[in-house]
C-alpha positions, 0 to 999 in steps of 0.5 A, a space after each residue: 470569342 466562343 462566349 460571344 457567339 453563344 450570346 448572339 443566339 441567346 439575344 435572338 431567342 430573347 428577342 423572339 420571345 418578346 415578339 411572341 409575347 407582344 403578338 399574344 397580347 394583341 387581339 386575334 386578327 380576323 381571317 381577312 387581316 391574316 390573308 392581307 398579312 400573308 400577301 405582304 410577306 416577301 422573305 422568310 421569317 427564319 434564318 437557317 444558318 443561324 440555327 445551324 450555328 447554334 446547334 454546332 456550338 451546343 455540340 462543341 460544348 458537349 464535346 468539351 465537357 466529355 473531353 474534360 471528364 475524360 481528362 479528369 478520369 485519367 488524372 485520378 487514375 494516374 494518381 491512384 496508380 502512382 500511389 499504389 506503385 510507391 506503396 509497393 516499392 516501399 514494401 518491397 524495399 522494406 522486405 529486402 532490407 529485413 532479409 538483408 539484415 537476417 542474412 547478415 546476422 546469420 552470416 555473423 553467427 556462422 562466422 562466430 560459430 556455435 561455440 561462442 553461442 554456447 559460451 555466451 549461454 553458459 556465461 549468462 547462466 552463471 551470471 543469473 545463478 550467481 545473482 539468484 544465489 545472492 538474492 536467495 542468501 540475502 532473503 534467507 538471512 532476512 528470513 532467519 532474522 525475522 524468525 529469530 525476532 518472531 521466536 523471541 517475541 513469542 517467548 516474551 509473550 508466553 513468558 508474560 502470559 505465564 507471569 500474568 497467570 502466576 500473578 493471578 494465582 499469587 493474588 488469589 493465594 494472598 486473598 486466601 491467606 488474609 481470610 485464613 485464621 488457622 496459622 498452619 493453613 496460612 503457612 501452607 498457603 505461603 508455601 504455595 506462593 513461594 512455589 510459584 515465586 521463590 523470591 517473593 520476600 513479602 511471602 517469606 516475611 509473612 511466613 516467618 511471622 506465622 512461624 513466630 506465632 507457632 514459636 518457631 523462632 529459629 526457622 523464622 530467623 532463617 526465613 528473615 535472613 533468606 529474605 534479606 539476602 534477596 532484598 536487603 532494603 526490605 524493612 519488614 524482614 528486619 522487623 520479623 527478625 527483631 521479633 524473633 530475637 526479642 522472643 529469644 531475649 537477644 535484645 541487642 540484636 532485636 534493637 539493631 533490627 528494629 532500627 533497621 526496620 524503621 530506617 527502611 519502613 518508617 511507618 512501622 514506628 506506630 506498631 512498636 507498642 502494639 507488637 506483642 513480641 516486643 513486650 520484653 523490651 518495654 523496660 529497655 532504655 534503648 527501646 524507649 528511646 527508639 519509641 520516643 524518636 530520640 534514636 
């Protein structure tokens, strides 16, 4: 209904605006025409009650807007106060619950007594110490095993280094022996080799060969026996002992050692005729049979 009343003054305002526009579009009347028009006017051209009504409606609209603003402000304020109140209530309840828990825990501790706490502490310490001791012993055992393996590995490395060093020295001595023409010096070189490698059967056999060149047959036989005690399959030791037996005219022993040397070192067969120590066996039938390959 209020909207209807608002439309009425708007209608009159619009109508008046059209009339004003129409009057402005007309040509301006003369003074005589204006006086005639004023003489014909019999009632006022405005209505005071209608204007009063429009003003009252505008005032009512402003009052409604102000009231609406106040209502919205009150609702927002109440909502904020309600939220703050709930937050304060929640915080208060939480703090109270925490204090209740603390109070209950303190009461339990008082009831149980400090002796129980001391027992718990001692028990925990015992468990921790036991566990630490077990872990310590385990790692100590592992460390000892690691140290033992490391020590064995170190000893193995040192041993290998020493063997390499000895091998290099022996190789150098063999080269010197091959280049040496003096028999006595050769024997000294072989002695140096045997000082570094006492069980080197090759050095023993070659030393026996050098002794045979000096007619030291007994010592040569002893060295050959020593070499065969170390390695009974070493054919060159049998060969050198056969040479010693041949030089001492022990032909049977010499022939037996020749057979053994050829069994273990067949390549020595080519040296039978070239070996000067076997000169006394050239007329021996058994030697010739060996030479011919019949035996």
